[in-house]
VOVOZA-302216 format. One record per residue (C-alpha): residue number from 0; x negated, y negated, z. Coordinates in steps of 0.2 Angstrom, whole numbers, plus 2048, in hexadecimal, padded with zeros to 3 digits. Each point is the difference from the previous one (the first is absolute). Layout:
N
+-----+------+-------+-----+
:  nr : east : north :  up :
+-----+------+-------+-----+
: NUM :    X :     Y :   Z :
...
+-----+------+-------+-----+
This chain:
368
+-----+------+-------+-----+
:  nr : east : north :  up :
+-----+------+-------+-----+
:   0 :  A0B :   D6D : 2B4 :
:   1 :  806 :   812 : 800 :
:   2 :  7F3 :   80A : 808 :
:   3 :  7F5 :   80F : 7F4 :
:   4 :  808 :   80F : 7FE :
:   5 :  7F3 :   80E : 809 :
:   6 :  7F9 :   80E : 7F6 :
:   7 :  7FB :   811 : 805 :
:   8 :  7F0 :   80B : 7F9 :
:   9 :  80A :   807 : 7F4 :
:  10 :  806 :   7F1 : 7F7 :
:  11 :  7F7 :   801 : 7F0 :
:  12 :  804 :   815 : 801 :
:  13 :  813 :   7FA : 7FF :
:  14 :  7FE :   7F2 : 7F1 :
:  15 :  7F8 :   80B : 7F5 :
:  16 :  80A :   80F : 802 :
:  17 :  80E :   7F4 : 7FB :
:  18 :  807 :   7FC : 80F :
:  19 :  811 :   7F2 : 803 :
:  20 :  7F7 :   7F5 : 80E :
:  21 :  80C :   7F9 : 80C :
:  22 :  800 :   7F5 : 80E :
:  23 :  804 :   80C : 811 :
:  24 :  7FC :   7F9 : 812 :
:  25 :  7F1 :   7F3 : 7FB :
:  26 :  7F9 :   80E : 7F4 :
:  27 :  7FF :   804 : 7EF :
:  28 :  806 :   810 : 7FE :
:  29 :  805 :   80D : 7F1 :
:  30 :  812 :   801 : 7FE :
:  31 :  801 :   80D : 7F4 :
:  32 :  7F3 :   807 : 7F4 :
:  33 :  80C :   80C : 7F2 :
:  34 :  80E :   7FB : 809 :
:  35 :  809 :   804 : 810 :
:  36 :  809 :   80D : 7FD :
:  37 :  7F7 :   80A : 7F8 :
:  38 :  7F3 :   7FD : 80D :
:  39 :  80B :   805 : 80E :
:  40 :  805 :   810 : 7F7 :
:  41 :  7ED :   804 : 7FE :
:  42 :  7FF :   7FF : 811 :
:  43 :  80D :   80A : 805 :
:  44 :  7FC :   80F : 7F4 :
:  45 :  7ED :   7FE : 7FF :
:  46 :  7F4 :   7F4 : 808 :
:  47 :  7FE :   7EC : 801 :
:  48 :  7F3 :   7F6 : 806 :
:  49 :  803 :   7EF : 807 :
:  50 :  7F5 :   7F0 : 807 :
:  51 :  804 :   7FC : 810 :
:  52 :  7F3 :   7F7 : 804 :
:  53 :  807 :   7F0 : 803 :
:  54 :  808 :   808 : 813 :
:  55 :  7F6 :   7FC : 80E :
:  56 :  7F5 :   809 : 80E :
:  57 :  7FB :   7FA : 811 :
:  58 :  7F7 :   80C : 80C :
:  59 :  800 :   7FE : 813 :
:  60 :  7F3 :   807 : 80C :
:  61 :  7FA :   801 : 80F :
:  62 :  806 :   80A : 80F :
:  63 :  810 :   7F3 : 803 :
:  64 :  805 :   806 : 7EE :
:  65 :  80D :   80D : 803 :
:  66 :  807 :   7F5 : 80E :
:  67 :  803 :   7F0 : 7F5 :
:  68 :  807 :   80A : 7F3 :
:  69 :  80C :   807 : 80B :
:  70 :  807 :   7EF : 803 :
:  71 :  7FE :   7FA : 7EF :
:  72 :  809 :   80D : 7F8 :
:  73 :  813 :   808 : 801 :
:  74 :  7FA :   813 : 7FE :
:  75 :  7F6 :   80B : 80D :
:  76 :  7ED :   7FA : 7FA :
:  77 :  7F9 :   80D : 80F :
:  78 :  808 :   80F : 7F7 :
:  79 :  7F2 :   7FC : 7F2 :
:  80 :  7F5 :   80F : 800 :
:  81 :  7EE :   7FB : 7F5 :
:  82 :  804 :   802 : 7EE :
:  83 :  814 :   7FF : 802 :
:  84 :  809 :   7F0 : 7F8 :
:  85 :  811 :   7F9 : 806 :
:  86 :  80B :   7F3 : 7F9 :
:  87 :  806 :   7F3 : 80D :
:  88 :  806 :   7EE : 803 :
:  89 :  7FB :   7EF : 806 :
:  90 :  80E :   7F8 : 808 :
:  91 :  802 :   7ED : 806 :
:  92 :  807 :   7FD : 811 :
:  93 :  813 :   7FF : 7F9 :
:  94 :  7FD :   812 : 7F7 :
:  95 :  7FF :   7FA : 7F0 :
:  96 :  7F2 :   80A : 7F3 :
:  97 :  7F0 :   7F5 : 7FE :
:  98 :  7FA :   80E : 7F5 :
:  99 :  800 :   814 : 7FD :
: 100 :  7F1 :   807 : 800 :
: 101 :  7F5 :   810 : 802 :
: 102 :  7F3 :   806 : 80D :
: 103 :  7F1 :   809 : 7FE :
: 104 :  7F8 :   808 : 80E :
: 105 :  7EC :   7FE : 7FA :
: 106 :  7F9 :   806 : 811 :
: 107 :  805 :   801 : 811 :
: 108 :  7FF :   7ED : 804 :
: 109 :  800 :   7FA : 7ED :
: 110 :  80F :   7FD : 7F4 :
: 111 :  805 :   7FA : 7F0 :
: 112 :  810 :   7F6 : 7FB :
: 113 :  807 :   7FE : 7F0 :
: 114 :  80C :   7F2 : 7FC :
: 115 :  809 :   7FA : 7F2 :
: 116 :  7F9 :   7F3 : 7F4 :
: 117 :  80A :   7F2 : 802 :
: 118 :  7FE :   801 : 812 :
: 119 :  7EB :   800 : 804 :
: 120 :  7FF :   7F0 : 806 :
: 121 :  80F :   800 : 80B :
: 122 :  7FC :   810 : 808 :
: 123 :  7EF :   7FC : 802 :
: 124 :  804 :   7F1 : 809 :
: 125 :  80E :   80A : 80B :
: 126 :  7F4 :   80F : 804 :
: 127 :  7F3 :   7F4 : 806 :
: 128 :  809 :   7F6 : 80A :
: 129 :  80C :   80D : 807 :
: 130 :  7F6 :   80F : 801 :
: 131 :  7F4 :   7F9 : 80B :
: 132 :  7F5 :   80D : 80C :
: 133 :  7F0 :   80A : 802 :
: 134 :  7FF :   801 : 7ED :
: 135 :  7F8 :   7F8 : 7F0 :
: 136 :  80B :   7FC : 7F0 :
: 137 :  7F8 :   801 : 7EF :
: 138 :  808 :   7F9 : 7F1 :
: 139 :  7FA :   80F : 7F0 :
: 140 :  810 :   7FB : 7F5 :
: 141 :  7F1 :   7FA : 7F1 :
: 142 :  7F4 :   80B : 801 :
: 143 :  80C :   80F : 800 :
: 144 :  808 :   805 : 7F1 :
: 145 :  810 :   80E : 7FF :
: 146 :  805 :   80A : 7F1 :
: 147 :  80E :   80B : 802 :
: 148 :  801 :   811 : 7F5 :
: 149 :  813 :   806 : 802 :
: 150 :  80A :   80E : 7F8 :
: 151 :  801 :   814 : 800 :
: 152 :  7EF :   801 : 7F9 :
: 153 :  7F7 :   7F5 : 80B :
: 154 :  7F9 :   80D : 809 :
: 155 :  7F7 :   809 : 7F4 :
: 156 :  7F9 :   7F0 : 7FA :
: 157 :  7FA :   7FA : 80F :
: 158 :  7FA :   811 : 804 :
: 159 :  7F4 :   802 : 7F1 :
: 160 :  7F8 :   7F1 : 804 :
: 161 :  7FD :   801 : 812 :
: 162 :  7F2 :   807 : 80A :
: 163 :  80E :   805 : 80E :
: 164 :  80F :   80B : 7FF :
: 165 :  80E :   7F5 : 7FD :
: 166 :  80D :   80D : 802 :
: 167 :  7FC :   801 : 813 :
: 168 :  804 :   7EF : 803 :
: 169 :  810 :   800 : 807 :
: 170 :  810 :   7F2 : 7FF :
: 171 :  7FC :   7EF : 806 :
: 172 :  7EE :   809 : 804 :
: 173 :  7EE :   7F9 : 7FA :
: 174 :  7EF :   806 : 7FD :
: 175 :  7F0 :   7F7 : 7F9 :
: 176 :  7F8 :   807 : 7F3 :
: 177 :  7FB :   7FB : 7EF :
: 178 :  80B :   7FF : 7F0 :
: 179 :  7F5 :   801 : 7EF :
: 180 :  7F1 :   7FB : 80A :
: 181 :  808 :   7F1 : 808 :
: 182 :  801 :   7FF : 815 :
: 183 :  814 :   800 : 804 :
: 184 :  80B :   803 : 80D :
: 185 :  80C :   80A : 7F8 :
: 186 :  810 :   800 : 808 :
: 187 :  810 :   80A : 7FC :
: 188 :  80E :   7F1 : 801 :
: 189 :  808 :   7F8 : 7F1 :
: 190 :  810 :   7F4 : 7FC :
: 191 :  807 :   80B : 7F2 :
: 192 :  809 :   80F : 806 :
: 193 :  7F1 :   80B : 7F7 :
: 194 :  7F3 :   80A : 809 :
: 195 :  7F0 :   7F6 : 7FD :
: 196 :  7F1 :   7F7 : 808 :
: 197 :  7FD :   7ED : 803 :
: 198 :  7EB :   7FF : 7FF :
: 199 :  7F8 :   7F3 : 80A :
: 200 :  7F0 :   7F9 : 7FA :
: 201 :  7F2 :   7F3 : 7FD :
: 202 :  808 :   7F1 : 7F5 :
: 203 :  7F0 :   801 : 7F6 :
: 204 :  801 :   814 : 7FC :
: 205 :  815 :   7FB : 7FD :
: 206 :  7FE :   801 : 7EC :
: 207 :  7F3 :   810 : 800 :
: 208 :  80E :   809 : 808 :
: 209 :  80D :   7FC : 7F8 :
: 210 :  7F7 :   805 : 7EF :
: 211 :  7FC :   810 : 805 :
: 212 :  812 :   802 : 805 :
: 213 :  806 :   7FB : 7F0 :
: 214 :  7F4 :   80D : 7F8 :
: 215 :  802 :   80E : 80B :
: 216 :  812 :   7FD : 7FD :
: 217 :  804 :   802 : 7ED :
: 218 :  803 :   814 : 801 :
: 219 :  80C :   7FA : 80D :
: 220 :  809 :   7F3 : 7F6 :
: 221 :  7FB :   7F3 : 80D :
: 222 :  804 :   7ED : 7FC :
: 223 :  7FE :   7F0 : 809 :
: 224 :  811 :   7FA : 809 :
: 225 :  803 :   7EE : 803 :
: 226 :  80C :   7F8 : 80D :
: 227 :  80D :   801 : 7F7 :
: 228 :  801 :   811 : 802 :
: 229 :  7FA :   802 : 812 :
: 230 :  810 :   7F6 : 803 :
: 231 :  80B :   80B : 7F8 :
: 232 :  7F9 :   810 : 808 :
: 233 :  800 :   7F8 : 811 :
: 234 :  813 :   7FC : 7FE :
: 235 :  804 :   80E : 7FC :
: 236 :  7F8 :   809 : 80F :
: 237 :  807 :   7F1 : 80A :
: 238 :  7F1 :   7F9 : 808 :
: 239 :  800 :   7ED : 807 :
: 240 :  7F9 :   7F6 : 7F5 :
: 241 :  7FB :   7F0 : 80D :
: 242 :  806 :   7EF : 7F8 :
: 243 :  80E :   80A : 7F9 :
: 244 :  809 :   80C : 80C :
: 245 :  7F6 :   7FB : 810 :
: 246 :  7F9 :   7EF : 808 :
: 247 :  7FF :   7F7 : 810 :
: 248 :  815 :   7FE : 7FD :
: 249 :  801 :   813 : 802 :
: 250 :  801 :   80B : 812 :
: 251 :  7F7 :   811 : 7FB :
: 252 :  811 :   808 : 807 :
: 253 :  80B :   7F7 : 7F1 :
: 254 :  7F2 :   804 : 7F2 :
: 255 :  800 :   813 : 805 :
: 256 :  7F1 :   800 : 809 :
: 257 :  804 :   806 : 811 :
: 258 :  7F5 :   810 : 7FB :
: 259 :  7F0 :   7F5 : 801 :
: 260 :  806 :   7F6 : 811 :
: 261 :  7FA :   80C : 810 :
: 262 :  80A :   7F5 : 80E :
: 263 :  7FA :   80D : 80D :
: 264 :  7EE :   7FB : 7FD :
: 265 :  7FE :   7F3 : 80B :
: 266 :  800 :   7EE : 7FC :
: 267 :  7FC :   7F8 : 7EE :
: 268 :  803 :   7EF : 7F9 :
: 269 :  814 :   800 : 7FA :
: 270 :  808 :   80F : 80B :
: 271 :  80B :   7F8 : 80A :
: 272 :  807 :   7F6 : 7F1 :
: 273 :  7FF :   813 : 7F6 :
: 274 :  807 :   809 : 812 :
: 275 :  80E :   7F5 : 7FD :
: 276 :  805 :   803 : 7EF :
: 277 :  7FE :   812 : 802 :
: 278 :  80B :   802 : 810 :
: 279 :  80E :   7F5 : 7F8 :
: 280 :  7FF :   809 : 7F1 :
: 281 :  7FB :   7F4 : 7EE :
: 282 :  80E :   7F3 : 7FA :
: 283 :  7FA :   804 : 7EE :
: 284 :  7F5 :   80E : 7F8 :
: 285 :  7F4 :   802 : 7F1 :
: 286 :  80B :   80D : 7F5 :
: 287 :  7FA :   806 : 7F0 :
: 288 :  811 :   800 : 7F2 :
: 289 :  802 :   805 : 7EC :
: 290 :  808 :   7F5 : 7F6 :
: 291 :  811 :   808 : 7FB :
: 292 :  803 :   7F3 : 7F2 :
: 293 :  7F1 :   7FE : 7F5 :
: 294 :  7F6 :   7F1 : 804 :
: 295 :  7EF :   7FC : 809 :
: 296 :  800 :   7FB : 80F :
: 297 :  7F2 :   7F3 : 804 :
: 298 :  7F7 :   7F9 : 810 :
: 299 :  80B :   7F2 : 809 :
: 300 :  810 :   804 : 7F7 :
: 301 :  810 :   7FE : 80C :
: 302 :  80B :   811 : 806 :
: 303 :  810 :   7FF : 801 :
: 304 :  810 :   806 : 808 :
: 305 :  810 :   7FB : 7FC :
: 306 :  7F9 :   7F1 : 7F7 :
: 307 :  7F5 :   7FB : 80E :
: 308 :  7EE :   801 : 805 :
: 309 :  7FB :   80D : 80A :
: 310 :  7EE :   800 : 7FE :
: 311 :  7F1 :   7FE : 7F1 :
: 312 :  7F9 :   80D : 7F4 :
: 313 :  7EC :   801 : 808 :
: 314 :  7FB :   80C : 7F1 :
: 315 :  806 :   806 : 7F1 :
: 316 :  7FC :   809 : 7EF :
: 317 :  804 :   80D : 7F4 :
: 318 :  7F8 :   811 : 808 :
: 319 :  7F8 :   806 : 7EE :
: 320 :  7FF :   815 : 80B :
: 321 :  812 :   7FE : 808 :
: 322 :  806 :   7F8 : 7F0 :
: 323 :  80C :   7F3 : 80A :
: 324 :  7FF :   7EE : 803 :
: 325 :  7FD :   800 : 814 :
: 326 :  7FC :   7F3 : 80C :
: 327 :  7FD :   7FC : 814 :
: 328 :  809 :   7F3 : 809 :
: 329 :  807 :   7FC : 811 :
: 330 :  813 :   802 : 806 :
: 331 :  80A :   7FF : 80F :
: 332 :  7FD :   811 : 809 :
: 333 :  813 :   803 : 7FD :
: 334 :  7FC :   802 : 7EE :
: 335 :  7F2 :   80A : 800 :
: 336 :  805 :   812 : 7FF :
: 337 :  7FD :   80C : 7F0 :
: 338 :  80E :   7FD : 7F5 :
: 339 :  805 :   7EE : 808 :
: 340 :  803 :   7F3 : 7EE :
: 341 :  7FB :   7ED : 7FE :
: 342 :  7FF :   7F5 : 7F1 :
: 343 :  7EF :   7FA : 7FA :
: 344 :  801 :   7EF : 7F9 :
: 345 :  7F8 :   800 : 7F0 :
: 346 :  800 :   7F0 : 7F3 :
: 347 :  80F :   7FB : 809 :
: 348 :  80A :   810 : 802 :
: 349 :  803 :   80C : 80D :
: 350 :  7F9 :   813 : 7FB :
: 351 :  805 :   80E : 808 :
: 352 :  7F3 :   809 : 80A :
: 353 :  7FF :   80D : 80E :
: 354 :  7F3 :   805 : 80F :
: 355 :  7F8 :   813 : 7FD :
: 356 :  7F7 :   80B : 80B :
: 357 :  7EC :   7FA : 7FC :
: 358 :  7F2 :   802 : 7FB :
: 359 :  808 :   801 : 7ED :
: 360 :  7F4 :   80B : 7FB :
: 361 :  7F6 :   80F : 80C :
: 362 :  7F2 :   7FD : 806 :
: 363 :  7F1 :   80A : 7F9 :
: 364 :  7F0 :   7FC : 80C :
: 365 :  7F8 :   810 : 805 :
: 366 :  804 :   800 : 814 :
: 367 :  7F6 :   80E : 806 :
+-----+------+-------+-----+
């Protein structure tokens, strides 16, 4: 018997709004409301509201917490100041990516990790088994809701409702405050390439905050946004999606994530394997490509060169803002230069594609 899908605290809100609900990572989530293209373009031009409460959150606290995170993660957690966020990876001893995550330094010896929804149980088992030390772990996923407000009008909207100056929150920084009277961690982060905030709140207050944002955002043209547009938005930025573009069969170097691997910080799980690939050079690379022929490249489609399979598409779709059919996939390093061409097999026929500069769409995040 199949396990019942989990639901976020905002499930009823989505259903009442007419969302099309689909299974995703063990959750029943909204894939779209009015339509993927319309929602995508509204985030690029105005502001969109996302329910990402399916994501997992773990806390680690205690005098040994910084050292535990240094050993568990690839980035340099010791460089984090209180109030700062860091993108990082968990790797296994073979250098495979267990998950990608963000780390929040809440206090000197207290951190929050945000992990992917489908990996919550796996990650919890991993960090509690491998992250032993003078630290205490707590899984706060069920009690935490996460809303994302993204788009060029996100700052103005959040600013009208917050009791702190959100304009003073730098990129990958956060502040504590209230938004529409709801206590929140207000984080200038996101997965769209647009400016905006991710708001961590108590699960019991998620509906109140959602309603307040939707009401206050009417003048800004706010729309609720589903997972469909979230996927096309991140694809235009070439942001990796766990389970598609990265997993335990991929090494951070070949995935283009070497920038979050700090070899010089000391030992961490997977370091020798990652260091070896970095020294030797990866045999394959994750590239962004656009279709020369008019066709949609989908996850799992074969990439061909001279009729022979050389790789596989990991993500692909129509990019609403760039108005092109785009994708990502792993190809041999010698085929990974901008301008290199290959074919994507679509319904048994090879369709021309070429490697292009990424991101496909220029980021609009406010970095200063």
